[in-house]
C-alpha positions as CSV (number, residue, x, y, z in Angstrom):
1,M,-3.6,8.1,-19.7
2,Y,-4.7,7.2,-16.3
3,D,-6.2,9.6,-13.9
4,V,-5.6,9.1,-10.2
5,I,-7.5,11.0,-7.6
6,G,-6.0,10.8,-4.0
7,S,-3.7,12.5,-1.6
8,P,0.0,11.2,-2.4
9,T,0.1,10.9,1.7
10,S,-2.7,8.3,1.4
11,R,-2.8,4.9,0.0
12,A,-3.0,6.6,-3.5
13,I,1.0,6.5,-3.1
14,R,0.8,2.8,-4.0
15,V,-1.1,3.4,-7.2
16,L,1.3,6.2,-8.3
17,W,4.5,4.1,-7.3
18,M,2.9,1.1,-9.6
19,L,2.4,3.3,-12.5
20,E,5.9,4.7,-12.3
21,E,7.3,1.2,-12.3
22,L,5.0,0.5,-15.5
23,G,6.3,3.6,-17.0
24,Q,2.4,4.5,-17.8
25,P,1.6,8.2,-18.0
26,Y,-1.0,9.5,-15.1
27,R,-2.4,12.8,-14.2
28,L,-2.8,13.2,-10.2
29,Q,-5.7,15.2,-9.2
30,P,-4.7,15.6,-5.3
31,E,-7.6,15.2,-2.9
32,Q,-8.0,14.4,0.6
33,P,-10.4,11.5,1.7
34,Q,-14.1,12.7,1.9
35,S,-13.8,15.7,-0.3
36,E,-16.5,16.8,-2.5
37,I,-14.9,15.7,-5.6
38,V,-13.8,12.1,-4.2
39,R,-17.4,11.5,-2.8
40,Q,-18.5,12.3,-6.3
41,H,-16.4,9.4,-7.5
42,N,-16.8,7.2,-4.9
43,P,-19.9,7.3,-2.5
44,T,-17.6,6.0,0.4
45,G,-15.2,9.0,0.3
46,K,-12.2,6.7,0.2
47,V,-9.1,7.2,-2.0
48,P,-7.5,6.3,-4.1
49,I,-9.7,6.5,-7.3
50,L,-8.2,5.1,-10.8
51,I,-10.1,6.6,-13.8
52,E,-9.5,5.0,-17.1
53,G,-11.9,6.4,-19.8
54,D,-15.4,5.9,-18.3
55,H,-14.4,3.3,-15.8
56,K,-13.4,3.9,-12.0
57,I,-11.6,1.4,-9.9
58,T,-11.5,2.2,-6.1
59,D,-9.5,0.2,-3.4
60,S,-5.5,0.6,-3.9
61,T,-5.0,-3.2,-3.9
62,A,-7.8,-3.5,-6.6
63,I,-6.1,-1.1,-8.7
64,L,-2.6,-2.4,-8.3
65,T,-4.0,-6.0,-9.4
66,Y,-5.8,-4.6,-12.3
67,L,-2.9,-2.6,-13.3
68,A,-0.5,-5.4,-13.1
69,D,-2.6,-7.9,-14.8
70,K,-3.2,-5.4,-17.7
71,H,0.4,-4.7,-18.3
72,E,1.8,-8.3,-17.4
73,A,4.2,-6.8,-15.1
74,L,5.0,-6.8,-11.3
75,T,2.8,-10.0,-10.7
76,A,2.8,-13.5,-11.4
77,P,0.7,-14.8,-14.1
78,T,-3.1,-15.4,-13.4
79,G,-3.9,-18.9,-12.9
80,T,-0.5,-19.9,-11.6
81,I,0.7,-21.3,-8.4
82,A,3.0,-18.4,-8.2
83,R,0.3,-16.0,-8.4
84,A,-1.8,-18.1,-5.8
85,Q,1.2,-17.6,-3.5
86,Q,1.6,-13.9,-4.2
87,D,-2.2,-13.4,-3.5
88,S,-1.7,-15.1,-0.2
89,V,1.0,-12.8,0.7
90,T,-0.6,-9.8,-0.4
91,Q,-3.9,-10.7,1.6
92,Q,-1.5,-11.4,4.6
93,I,-0.1,-8.1,4.6
94,L,-3.7,-6.5,4.4
95,D,-4.9,-8.8,7.1
96,E,-2.0,-8.9,9.5
97,V,-0.2,-5.8,8.9
98,E,-2.3,-2.9,7.3
99,A,-5.6,-3.9,9.4
100,A,-3.5,-2.8,12.8
101,L,-2.3,0.5,11.3
102,W,-5.9,1.3,9.8
103,T,-7.5,0.5,13.1
104,A,-4.9,2.7,14.9
105,S,-5.4,5.6,12.3
106,R,-9.2,5.3,13.0
107,H,-8.8,5.2,16.7
108,S,-6.3,8.4,16.6
109,F,-8.2,10.7,14.2
110,I,-10.7,9.4,11.9
111,L,-13.5,8.0,14.2
112,P,-15.6,10.7,16.1
113,K,-13.8,11.6,19.5
114,E,-16.2,9.8,21.3
115,R,-15.7,6.6,19.5
116,R,-12.1,6.5,19.8
117,V,-10.2,4.2,22.0
118,P,-6.7,5.5,22.4
119,G,-5.5,2.6,24.7
120,L,-5.5,0.2,21.8
121,K,-2.2,1.7,20.4
122,D,-0.1,-0.9,22.4
123,T,-2.1,-4.1,21.2
124,L,-2.2,-2.7,17.7
125,N,1.6,-2.2,17.8
126,W,1.9,-5.5,19.1
127,E,-0.1,-7.1,16.3
128,Y,1.7,-5.1,13.6
129,N,5.1,-6.4,14.7
130,R,3.7,-10.0,14.8
131,G,2.3,-9.3,11.2
132,I,5.7,-8.1,10.1
133,H,7.4,-11.3,11.4
134,N,4.8,-13.5,9.7
135,V,5.3,-11.7,6.5
136,M,9.0,-11.3,6.5
137,A,9.5,-15.1,7.4
138,R,7.9,-15.7,4.0
139,R,10.2,-13.8,2.0
140,K,11.9,-15.9,-0.7
141,G,14.6,-13.5,-1.8
142,P,15.4,-9.7,-2.0
143,Y,11.6,-9.1,-2.7
144,L,8.8,-10.8,-1.0
145,M,8.3,-13.3,-3.8
146,G,11.9,-14.0,-4.6
147,E,14.1,-12.0,-7.3
148,D,11.2,-10.2,-9.1
149,F,9.5,-7.0,-7.3
150,T,5.7,-7.3,-7.1
151,I,2.5,-6.0,-5.7
152,P,3.1,-7.5,-2.0
153,D,6.4,-5.4,-2.1
154,I,4.6,-2.3,-2.7
155,L,1.8,-3.0,0.0
156,L,4.3,-3.9,2.8
157,T,6.9,-0.9,1.7
158,H,3.8,1.6,2.3
159,C,2.8,-0.1,5.5
160,A,6.1,0.0,6.9
161,T,6.5,3.9,6.1
162,W,3.0,4.3,7.2
163,A,3.9,2.5,10.6
164,K,7.0,4.8,11.1
165,F,5.0,7.8,10.7
166,A,2.3,6.6,13.1
167,G,4.7,6.0,15.9
168,F,4.9,2.1,15.5
169,D,8.1,0.5,16.6
170,T,9.5,-2.4,14.7
171,E,11.2,-5.1,16.4
172,N,12.2,-7.1,12.9
173,T,15.8,-6.7,12.0
174,D,15.1,-7.8,8.4
175,L,12.5,-5.1,7.9
176,V,14.8,-2.0,7.9
177,P,17.4,-3.2,5.2
178,Y,14.4,-4.7,3.0
179,I,12.7,-1.3,3.1
180,K,15.8,0.5,2.1
181,H,16.1,-1.8,-0.9
182,T,12.6,-1.4,-2.0
183,R,12.7,2.2,-1.7
184,A,15.9,2.3,-3.6
185,R,14.1,1.4,-6.9
186,D,14.2,4.2,-9.5
187,A,10.4,4.3,-9.9
188,F,10.1,5.1,-5.9
189,R,12.9,7.6,-6.2
190,R,11.3,9.5,-9.2
191,L,7.8,9.5,-7.1
192,V,9.7,10.7,-3.7
193,P,12.7,12.6,-4.6
194,K,15.6,12.1,-2.1
195,K,15.9,15.2,0.0
196,G,19.3,16.6,1.3
């Protein structure tokens, strides 16, 4: 049994989705970043945190990679060219897509008001769109790496959902049908029941 600490509206949703895909039992302890409980487990105050026995893992991508490798699913095997290519797409999503969203969030509500630069959002929206275009240009099939759903698909779907709530516009015509496809997976539907 895994324990996950974090809010389902944060990057913790990535870990929950992975666990649903893997069919692994877990308990969610909903906590917001920087809460006292979160800081007891992670001095940075960031979520998610995965607890397995006496061990704690932080950072959503590290957790996804650990779970995928451990359960030999949703990833190419370690030490293969396919894995190196998958890791390349993963890093590209983090560098070119998520970074723009994270910076926008920091300058919207995370940083102290006197440190925020609200005018950055237009530039960050442009960066986000450039990143989406670059990632989608590498897509090899219905999923980013081809026929198989893998870690990068969880990351990109989460980022695109985050972007929508952050008010970022997308200019990439392939993104919306791709996101509809990934969000139609049974594991995601169990996690976020369809409303109405």
